[in-house]
C-alpha positions as semicolon CSV with decimal commas, in nm:
position;residue;x (nm);y (nm);z (nm)
1;X;1,633;1,384;-1,216
2;X;1,458;1,092;-1,381
3;X;1,180;0,935;-1,176
4;X;0,954;0,633;-1,213
5;X;0,599;0,769;-1,235
6;X;0,260;0,598;-1,242
7;X;-0,023;0,794;-1,408
8;X;-0,377;0,692;-1,305
9;X;-0,625;0,874;-1,530
10;X;-1,001;0,847;-1,569
11;X;-0,965;0,982;-1,924
12;X;-0,745;0,789;-2,169
13;X;-0,648;1,098;-2,370
14;X;-0,543;1,281;-2,053
15;X;-0,335;0,984;-1,946
16;X;-0,161;0,971;-2,283
17;X;-0,098;1,348;-2,276
18;X;0,066;1,334;-1,933
19;X;0,270;1,032;-2,035
20;X;0,407;1,221;-2,336
21;X;0,488;1,525;-2,122
22;X;0,672;1,318;-1,862
23;X;0,857;1,094;-2,108
24;X;0,978;1,406;-2,290
25;X;1,143;1,513;-1,962
26;X;1,318;1,179;-1,929
27;X;1,091;1,006;-1,677
28;X;0,998;0,635;-1,679
29;X;0,618;0,643;-1,705
30;X;0,337;0,388;-1,686
31;X;-0,030;0,470;-1,744
32;X;-0,326;0,287;-1,594
33;X;-0,666;0,403;-1,707
34;X;-0,858;0,159;-1,487
35;X;-0,877;0,308;-1,137
36;X;-0,903;-0,032;-0,971
37;X;-0,592;-0,151;-1,155
38;X;-0,402;0,141;-1,010
39;X;-0,385;-0,021;-0,668
40;X;-0,372;-0,390;-0,752
41;X;0,002;-0,377;-0,681
42;X;0,111;-0,140;-0,401
43;X;0,276;0,142;-0,597
44;X;0,518;0,230;-0,318
45;X;0,767;-0,039;-0,416
46;X;0,757;0,043;-0,785
47;X;0,713;0,417;-0,829
48;X;0,857;0,739;-0,696
49;X;0,547;0,944;-0,785
50;X;0,181;0,859;-0,854
51;X;-0,002;1,117;-1,068
52;X;-0,381;1,098;-1,023
53;X;-0,579;1,266;-1,302
54;X;-0,955;1,283;-1,243
55;X;-1,154;1,537;-1,435
56;X;-1,485;1,358;-1,497
57;X;-1,805;1,467;-1,321
58;X;-1,853;1,311;-0,981
59;X;-1,492;1,198;-0,958
60;X;-1,326;1,241;-0,620
61;X;-0,944;1,258;-0,643
62;X;-0,914;1,253;-0,263
63;X;-1,088;0,914;-0,254
64;X;-0,832;0,783;-0,504
65;X;-0,556;0,934;-0,293
66;X;-0,679;0,734;0,006
67;X;-0,681;0,414;-0,202
68;X;-0,318;0,467;-0,295
69;X;-0,231;0,540;0,067
70;X;-0,423;0,232;0,182
71;X;-0,185;0,026;-0,030
72;X;0,090;0,143;0,209
73;X;0,256;0,323;-0,078
74;X;0,594;0,475;-0,001
75;X;0,555;0,728;-0,282
76;X;0,444;1,086;-0,341
77;X;0,103;1,162;-0,490
78;X;0,030;1,455;-0,722
79;X;-0,335;1,526;-0,805
80;X;-0,457;1,686;-1,129
81;X;-0,826;1,767;-1,098
82;X;-1,101;1,967;-1,261
83;X;-1,220;2,082;-0,918
84;X;-1,095;2,441;-0,890
85;X;-1,236;2,515;-0,543
86;X;-0,983;2,612;-0,277
87;X;-1,153;2,371;-0,037
88;X;-1,084;2,075;-0,266
89;X;-0,715;2,162;-0,282
90;X;-0,692;2,209;0,094
91;X;-0,866;1,874;0,154
92;X;-0,624;1,701;-0,083
93;X;-0,317;1,859;0,078
94;X;-0,442;1,775;0,426
95;X;-0,503;1,421;0,303
96;X;-0,135;1,384;0,216
97;X;-0,110;1,491;-0,149
98;X;0,228;1,636;-0,243
99;X;0,071;1,884;-0,488
100;X;-0,266;1,977;-0,640
101;X;-0,288;2,102;-1,000
102;X;-0,585;2,210;-1,208
103;X;-0,700;2,046;-1,531
104;X;-0,591;2,113;-1,801
105;X;-0,233;2,103;-1,676
106;X;0,048;2,226;-1,901
107;X;0,390;2,062;-1,934
108;X;0,547;2,363;-1,757
109;X;0,309;2,336;-1,460
110;X;0,366;1,962;-1,429
111;X;0,743;2,005;-1,456
112;X;0,737;2,278;-1,188
113;X;0,532;2,055;-0,954
114;X;0,784;1,770;-0,985
115;X;1,071;2,013;-0,929
116;X;0,901;2,146;-0,613
117;X;0,859;1,791;-0,493
118;X;1,222;1,708;-0,567
119;X;1,343;2,014;-0,376
120;X;1,110;1,941;-0,084
121;X;1,240;1,585;-0,055
122;X;1,601;1,703;-0,082
123;X;1,550;1,967;0,187
124;X;1,321;1,763;0,412
125;X;1,424;1,753;0,778
126;X;1,568;1,435;0,925
127;X;1,693;1,317;1,262
128;X;1,976;1,096;1,366
129;X;1,867;0,737;1,429
130;X;2,061;0,688;1,750
131;X;2,078;0,883;2,074
132;X;1,810;1,126;1,959
133;X;2,071;1,375;1,839
134;X;2,038;1,614;1,551
135;X;2,210;1,505;1,227
136;X;2,150;1,788;0,983
137;X;2,015;2,141;0,932
138;X;1,643;2,071;0,879
139;X;1,409;2,359;0,806
140;X;1,132;2,480;0,583
141;X;1,146;2,858;0,553
142;X;1,283;2,869;0,908
143;X;1,024;2,625;1,044
144;X;1,161;2,303;1,195
145;X;0,972;1,974;1,205
146;X;0,959;1,624;1,069
147;X;0,638;1,473;1,210
148;X;0,348;1,407;0,970
149;X;0,147;1,702;1,105
150;X;0,430;1,949;1,040
151;X;0,507;1,806;0,697
152;X;0,140;1,859;0,617
153;X;0,172;2,222;0,729
154;X;0,484;2,270;0,511
155;X;0,310;2,124;0,206
156;X;0,003;2,341;0,263
157;X;0,213;2,658;0,300
158;X;0,395;2,585;-0,023
159;X;0,069;2,518;-0,206
160;X;-0,132;2,819;-0,090
161;X;0,143;3,081;-0,075
162;X;0,120;3,186;-0,444
163;X;-0,257;3,241;-0,413
164;X;-0,419;3,540;-0,245
165;X;-0,666;3,347;-0,030
166;X;-0,713;3,468;0,327
167;X;-0,548;3,234;0,579
168;X;-0,635;3,164;0,943
169;X;-0,344;3,016;1,143
170;X;-0,446;2,858;1,473
171;X;-0,243;2,705;1,751
172;X;-0,142;2,744;2,113
173;X;0,096;3,021;2,217
174;X;0,454;2,935;2,130
175;X;0,379;2,700;1,839
176;X;0,521;2,935;1,574
177;X;0,214;3,093;1,415
178;X;0,392;3,412;1,308
179;X;0,673;3,209;1,150
180;X;0,411;3,033;0,936
181;X;0,270;3,370;0,828
182;X;0,616;3,499;0,736
183;X;0,685;3,181;0,539
184;X;0,364;3,232;0,340
185;X;0,463;3,591;0,264
186;X;0,817;3,496;0,154
187;X;0,681;3,235;-0,086
188;X;0,404;3,457;-0,224
189;X;0,398;3,688;-0,522
190;X;0,379;3,977;-0,271
191;X;0,720;3,903;-0,117
192;X;0,876;4,220;-0,266
193;X;0,612;4,434;-0,094
194;X;0,558;4,517;0,275
195;X;0,488;4,261;0,546
196;X;0,322;4,435;0,840
197;X;0,171;4,299;1,158
198;X;-0,070;4,421;1,421
199;X;-0,106;4,275;1,771
200;X;-0,479;4,291;1,834
201;X;-0,425;4,259;2,211
202;X;-0,194;4,557;2,253
203;X;-0,425;4,852;2,192
204;X;-0,763;4,980;2,306
205;X;-1,040;4,948;2,041
206;X;-1,030;5,315;1,938
207;X;-0,652;5,319;1,904
208;X;-0,660;4,984;1,724
209;X;-0,897;5,121;1,460
210;X;-0,663;5,414;1,405
211;X;-0,371;5,170;1,378
212;X;-0,552;4,954;1,122
213;X;-0,743;5,209;0,916
214;X;-0,557;5,535;0,983
215;X;-0,700;5,870;1,086
216;X;-0,726;6,228;0,964
217;X;-0,596;6,529;1,148
218;X;-0,828;6,646;1,426
219;X;-1,041;6,332;1,423
220;X;-0,978;6,281;1,796
221;X;-0,776;6,433;2,075
222;X;-0,408;6,396;1,993
223;X;-0,459;6,345;1,619
224;X;-0,228;6,630;1,520
225;X;-0,158;6,490;1,172
226;X;-0,316;6,259;0,918
227;X;-0,181;5,906;0,953
228;X;-0,182;5,603;0,726
229;X;-0,327;5,284;0,869
230;X;-0,168;4,942;0,834
231;X;-0,409;4,845;0,556
232;X;-0,290;5,140;0,349
233;X;0,077;5,098;0,444
234;X;0,073;4,728;0,353
235;X;-0,065;4,799;0,003
236;X;0,026;4,512;-0,235
237;X;0,185;4,325;0,056
238;X;0,071;4,108;0,346
239;X;-0,101;4,219;0,666
240;X;-0,096;3,999;0,977
241;X;-0,366;4,036;1,240
242;X;-0,213;3,861;1,540
243;X;-0,457;3,717;1,798
244;X;-0,758;3,834;1,600
245;X;-0,994;3,683;1,861
246;X;-0,931;3,989;2,079
247;X;-1,098;4,235;1,841
248;X;-1,403;4,414;1,980
249;X;-1,738;4,345;1,809
250;X;-1,738;4,700;1,668
251;X;-1,392;4,661;1,518
252;X;-1,492;4,318;1,382
253;X;-1,776;4,482;1,189
254;X;-1,546;4,744;1,038
255;X;-1,287;4,480;0,947
256;X;-1,556;4,272;0,776
257;X;-1,655;4,568;0,562
258;X;-1,294;4,623;0,454
259;X;-1,259;4,257;0,357
260;X;-1,581;4,268;0,157
261;X;-1,522;4,599;-0,022
262;X;-1,141;4,615;-0,025
263;X;-1,180;4,981;0,068
264;X;-1,067;5,158;0,385
265;X;-1,206;5,469;0,552
266;X;-0,976;5,654;0,790
267;X;-1,112;5,745;1,134
268;X;-1,279;6,085;1,099
269;X;-1,276;6,077;0,717
270;X;-1,572;6,071;0,477
271;X;-1,398;5,920;0,177
272;X;-1,268;5,569;0,114
273;X;-0,952;5,437;-0,044
274;X;-0,895;5,108;-0,225
275;X;-0,641;4,869;-0,073
276;X;-0,477;4,562;-0,217
277;X;-0,347;4,339;0,061
278;X;-0,340;3,974;0,158
279;X;-0,480;3,928;0,506
280;X;-0,358;3,651;0,736
281;X;-0,496;3,616;1,087
282;X;-0,369;3,414;1,384
283;X;-0,533;3,309;1,708
284;X;-0,468;3,078;2,002
285;X;-0,842;3,049;2,069
286;X;-1,121;2,864;1,890
287;X;-1,310;3,122;1,685
288;X;-1,576;2,859;1,610
289;X;-1,646;2,824;1,983
290;X;-1,651;3,201;2,022
291;X;-1,907;3,225;1,740
292;X;-2,131;2,979;1,926
293;X;-2,139;3,198;2,238
294;X;-2,173;3,525;2,045
295;X;-1,822;3,652;2,120
296;X;-1,712;3,659;1,755
297;X;-1,904;3,745;1,439
298;X;-1,990;3,439;1,233
299;X;-1,967;3,629;0,902
300;X;-1,618;3,754;0,984
301;X;-1,511;3,405;1,094
302;X;-1,611;3,260;0,758
303;X;-1,428;3,545;0,582
304;X;-1,109;3,470;0,774
305;X;-1,130;3,091;0,769
306;X;-1,088;3,047;0,392
307;X;-0,770;2,840;0,430
308;X;-0,717;2,714;0,787
309;X;-0,372;2,603;0,906
310;X;-0,366;2,435;1,249
311;X;-0,029;2,407;1,423
312;X;0,001;2,111;1,662
313;X;0,127;2,170;2,018
314;X;0,473;2,033;2,093
315;X;0,331;1,762;2,322
316;X;0,164;1,612;2,013
317;X;0,487;1,607;1,811
318;X;0,733;1,463;2,061
319;X;0,930;1,305;1,778
320;X;1,038;1,656;1,678
321;X;1,184;1,738;2,020
322;X;1,530;1,584;1,956
323;X;1,544;1,770;1,626
324;X;1,439;2,106;1,772
325;X;1,658;2,075;2,081
326;X;1,958;1,982;1,867
327;X;1,909;2,275;1,631
328;X;1,864;2,522;1,918
329;X;2,165;2,390;2,108
330;X;2,384;2,410;1,799
331;X;2,266;2,764;1,730
332;X;2,329;2,895;2,082
333;X;2,662;2,711;2,113
334;X;2,776;2,868;1,787
335;X;2,676;3,214;1,910
336;X;2,885;3,161;2,225
337;X;3,170;2,995;2,035
338;X;3,134;2,662;2,218
339;X;3,174;2,312;2,084
340;X;2,838;2,130;2,055
341;X;2,829;1,819;2,274
342;X;2,457;1,745;2,262
343;X;2,231;1,570;2,512
344;X;2,266;1,237;2,686
345;X;2,006;0,975;2,589
346;X;1,849;1,001;2,938
347;X;1,821;1,380;2,913
348;X;1,669;1,362;2,565
349;X;1,419;1,099;2,675
350;X;1,308;1,322;2,963
351;X;1,272;1,620;2,728
352;X;1,026;1,408;2,530
353;X;0,830;1,324;2,847
354;X;0,777;1,686;2,958
355;X;0,441;1,824;2,824
356;X;0,583;2,166;2,717
357;X;0,293;2,401;2,803
358;X;0,490;2,684;2,641
359;X;0,551;2,475;2,328
360;X;0,848;2,543;2,099
361;X;0,913;2,883;2,255
362;X;0,957;2,723;2,597
363;X;1,189;2,455;2,457
364;X;1,399;2,722;2,287
365;X;1,430;2,924;2,607
366;X;1,527;2,621;2,816
367;X;1,788;2,508;2,562
368;X;1,934;2,861;2,560
369;X;1,959;2,849;2,939
370;X;2,131;2,508;2,922
371;X;2,375;2,634;2,657
372;X;2,466;2,932;2,877
373;X;2,515;2,717;3,188
374;X;2,662;2,398;3,043
375;X;2,773;2,484;2,688
376;X;3,069;2,280;2,571
377;X;2,970;1,972;2,773
378;X;2,718;1,696;2,711
379;X;2,397;1,795;2,887
380;X;2,284;1,522;3,128
381;X;1,958;1,446;3,303
382;X;2,051;1,613;3,633
383;X;2,125;1,942;3,452
384;X;1,770;1,980;3,320
385;X;1,533;2,222;3,500
386;X;1,345;2,072;3,793
387;X;1,004;2,087;3,624
388;X;1,141;1,891;3,328
389;X;1,319;1,630;3,545
390;X;1,005;1,565;3,751
391;X;0,769;1,525;3,455
392;X;0,612;1,179;3,429
393;X;0,567;0,984;3,108
394;X;0,214;0,975;2,972
395;X;0,270;0,606;2,905
396;X;0,349;0,518;3,265
397;X;0,089;0,732;3,438
398;X;-0,221;0,565;3,580
399;X;-0,439;0,866;3,506
400;X;-0,725;0,793;3,268
401;X;-0,808;1,052;2,997
402;X;-1,121;1,247;3,082
403;X;-1,243;1,311;2,727
404;X;-1,238;1,134;2,392
405;X;-1,013;1,408;2,251
406;X;-0,764;1,358;2,535
407;X;-0,772;0,983;2,476
408;X;-0,705;1,022;2,102
409;X;-0,422;1,267;2,167
410;X;-0,259;1,035;2,423
411;X;-0,306;0,733;2,198
412;X;-0,145;0,913;1,904
413;X;0,146;1,029;2,121
414;X;0,209;0,682;2,263
415;X;0,190;0,508;1,925
416;X;0,414;0,764;1,754
417;X;0,676;0,741;2,029
418;X;0,666;0,359;2,036
419;X;0,683;0,337;1,657
420;X;0,985;0,567;1,645
421;X;1,169;0,369;1,916
422;X;1,084;0,046;1,733
423;X;1,240;0,175;1,411
424;X;1,554;0,309;1,580
425;X;1,607;-0,016;1,771
426;X;1,563;-0,222;1,454
427;X;1,820;-0,007;1,272
428;X;2,065;-0,045;1,558
429;X;2,029;-0,425;1,549
430;X;2,071;-0,420;1,171
431;X;2,387;-0,204;1,180
432;X;2,194;0,084;1,013
433;X;2,100;-0,134;0,714
434;X;1,736;-0,086;0,615
435;X;1,727;-0,428;0,447
436;X;1,861;-0,611;0,753
437;X;1,640;-0,412;0,991
438;X;1,326;-0,485;0,786
439;X;1,409;-0,856;0,770
440;X;1,471;-0,873;1,143
441;X;1,123;-0,740;1,226
442;X;0,942;-0,928;0,950
443;X;0,848;-0,629;0,733
444;X;0,885;-0,560;0,363
445;X;1,174;-0,327;0,297
446;X;0,954;-0,072;0,114
447;X;0,708;-0,053;0,404
448;X;0,989;-0,023;0,659
449;X;1,150;0,252;0,453
450;X;0,815;0,433;0,429
451;X;0,791;0,439;0,809
452;X;1,145;0,573;0,835
453;X;1,056;0,853;0,595
454;X;0,733;0,929;0,783
455;X;0,933;0,979;1,105
456;X;1,218;1,163;0,933
457;X;1,473;0,897;1,038
458;X;1,778;0,855;0,817
459;X;2,024;0,570;0,882
460;X;2,380;0,675;0,952
461;X;2,529;0,411;0,725
462;X;2,509;0,449;0,345
463;X;2,433;0,080;0,312
464;X;2,057;0,142;0,298
465;X;2,092;0,291;-0,052
């Protein structure tokens, strides 16, 4: 599909090269060599994609990314940089870049990046603009979300999956950490090989070492045969260490040695064996805080924390609740052969008020219960569980946040919820026309449309096109 692309390059020859590549693929391309000129006119209203090429010494592509974003650009940004460090790519992706490529970039690599972006936009999740009901099958490798934090997670997964870097996935229980790990494996070059997981909380330290590294016959009481460990069994595949914070200090030391040498020694054995695995760890605790109090080895933490992925709790992504609840209700109703009726607006509003201490897992379980009890009817406020019905809105409560982090979290939640309601109300007044809605609130159409896209809201009427 032809796109209008702006190339901002600090090197004139690189800019010309990318222009020729893109024009050959049928794109409408403009090149601006002067970095300041690249943001004189907000690119969001003119371009579908902004390609930032910065290869000179001292150049910071992330700083240029922020300048484009500061122009309120409703466009996607692809960075081509000479900085090959994983940290630079992670910083760019966390900053909102759609993709991060290394200089020199071939025509095939650039074409593949634009195709990935096109597919991501086509498959991006969206929510119905009225009533908070689900309007489509949104997912990214089984993960569901449309808030900025989740879209950042999706982009990061897609970017890092082909590499072999160790990943540390953090988040509260029930946020979907294992689903993220499985998504990384499915998108990696190791997807045809084993995916194995180990729950680090389930076994005593001695049994856990046998589970991870294997043992030889007679190495301990009950070892009646030689056994492969998970490191050996997952050869060429992916190994998940779930809740890695629960490893004993002794096991942490042995794990560190395996990561450093890529060799495993079975319990009771004298020889070592090479292993080729990608390690991904998850935890619902702060390993950095554990390092400070001596409960986790600092050297192992740095080995695991090469690429961090932090999953937000559900209370910080309340805009995703209508989407998740709708998907779950549709799924369970289909399993029970019931017609999906959805939630009343009052019930959905109350679902967004409840703080969800069990996160997405708790929401899924409650929706399953509601489908069993009331499937085939529209679920109303009085049918919700008591703890959900009695939850108070964070906006209306008189309680004052106790810490700066709590204040920032509450502020973000309130603003995101208010902004979403503002957009939906404007669309309703404008009969689902983006142009009319933008005019009614005094915003430029491109900026209004950018906000809709940020919240995953798609008007019901085709008149916005």
